[in-house]
N, C-alpha and C positions, 0 to 999 in steps of 0.2 A: 544294380545301378553302379556305373563306374564314376570316377572322380569328375569327369566332365558333365555328369548329370546331376552333381550334387547342388543343392540349394545353397546359395551363397550365405544365407543366414546360418545354416547348419555348419558350414566350414568355420565361420567365425565363432560359433558356439563352442565347437571343438577346441579351437585355439584358446578361447577364454578358459575353458575347463582345464586344458593342459597348463596354462599359465597359473591358474589358481592352485592346481596340484603341486606344481613345482615350487610354489612359494609357501607351502604349509610348514608350520613349526614342528610337527611330528607326523609320523606316517598314519594313513588311514588303513585300518585293519579290516579286511573283508573275509568272512568265513564262508566257504562254499562246501555244502555237504549234500549227500544223496547216497543211494544204495550203490553197491559195487556194480560197475558197468552202466551207470545212469547217464553219464556224459559230463561228469564234473571237470575233467581235464580239458575237454573240448570247450566247455563253457568258459573256464578260466583263461584258456588260450585265446578265446575271442575277446575277452576284456583286455588282455595285454595287447593284442592286435589293434584294438580301437584306440587305446590310450597311448600306445607306444612302449617299447621295451625299456626305454631310459626312464620311465615312470613307475613300472610295475615289476615286482619280484613275486615269485610264488614259493610257498613253503608247503611241501607235501607231508601230510601226517603219517604216511607210510613209514617213514624213517623212524618213527617213534614206536613201531612195534617192539615188543620186548623179545621176540624170538624170530629167527630167520625161517625159511621154509623148511629146512632139515629139522630144526629144533621143533617146529610145530608138528611135524609128522611123529616125532617121538613123544611129545607131551600131549598130543591130541587137542591143543588149544587153538582157537581161531582168533585172528586179528579183528573179526567182527565183534568180539567181546571187548568192551572198553577196558576191562581190567587187564587185557593182554597188551595194552599200550601204555606208554609213559606220558599220560596226559599232564601230570604235574610238571614234568620237564618241558613239555610243549608250552604250558602256561608261563613258566619262567622265561622261556625264549620270547614269547609274545610280549611279556612285560618289558623286557630288555629292548626289543625292537621299538616298542612304543616310546621308550625313553631315549630313543635315538642311538642306541648302541648295537653294534654288530653282534651276531651270534654264530657259533659253529653248529650247524644243524646236521643231524644224522641223516644218512641217505640209504634208502632201500632200493636195491636193483632187482627189478622184476624179472629181468632176463636170466639172472643167476640164482635168484631167490636168496641172495645174501646181502649183508650190509656192505656198502661201499665206503670209501673215504668220506668223512664229513666235509661239508662245504661251508665257506664262510658266506653269510647272508648279511648284507648291510641294509640298513632301514631306508628302502626306496620310499618315494611319496605314497605309493600304494602297495601294501603287502597282502597278497591273497593266501589264505590259509585253506588248503584243500584237503578234504579227507572224510572218511566215514563218520568221524566223531567230532568234526569242526564245530558243530553246534551243541555239543554237550556242555552241561553247567560249568564244568572246570574251565572251559575255554570261552564260552558265550559272553561272559562279563567283560572280557578283554577286547571284544569286537565292536567296530563302529557299525558294521553292516552285516546282515547274515542272508545267505541265499540258500535255498533247498531246492535241488534239481530233482523233480519228480517226473520220471519218464514213464510213458506207457510200458507195462510189463513185457509184452511181446517184443517191443522194440528194444527194450533194455537187455533182454536175454540174447536177442540176436546179436546186438553190438557186443555184449560181453563175450559170447562164443567167438565171434570173429577177432576180437582183440586178443583174447587169451591164446587162440590157436596161431594166428598170423603174427602178432607182435611179441607174445611171451613164450611162444613154443610149447604151450601145455598140450 
């Protein structure tokens, strides 16, 4: 459906939602979790597209891995293990965002397999926390909403293979 086909009531509702979100006293924290390759990023990109980039910021939990790709090859640990991630630090950052304070979030670069320069994240009206462990108990209590992306296994593996080969060069 293009914008010309939109129901006028739907357009008004979207404006009302955007106005409401813009006027919030504190950010709404939304956790999006799912298996590797399940479509979490695609889903969160869709939320940002619908609400608008001026209202939505994303925080990837990949930056909270304790080790980069090279270190994981040496240690044999996997970021799928919650203990291989700095979930306590992620929780501290969520609490700061909820309090209206900016945070310096760690960034993991999938193309290089290394950590990049941290980035400053300010408390947008909606902050999406995306990652394998976004709904773990350490983080769940800080969230206002939680979403689990549960994709068909065959579709997920096809997407994961395409992503890892085409985008990440594995």
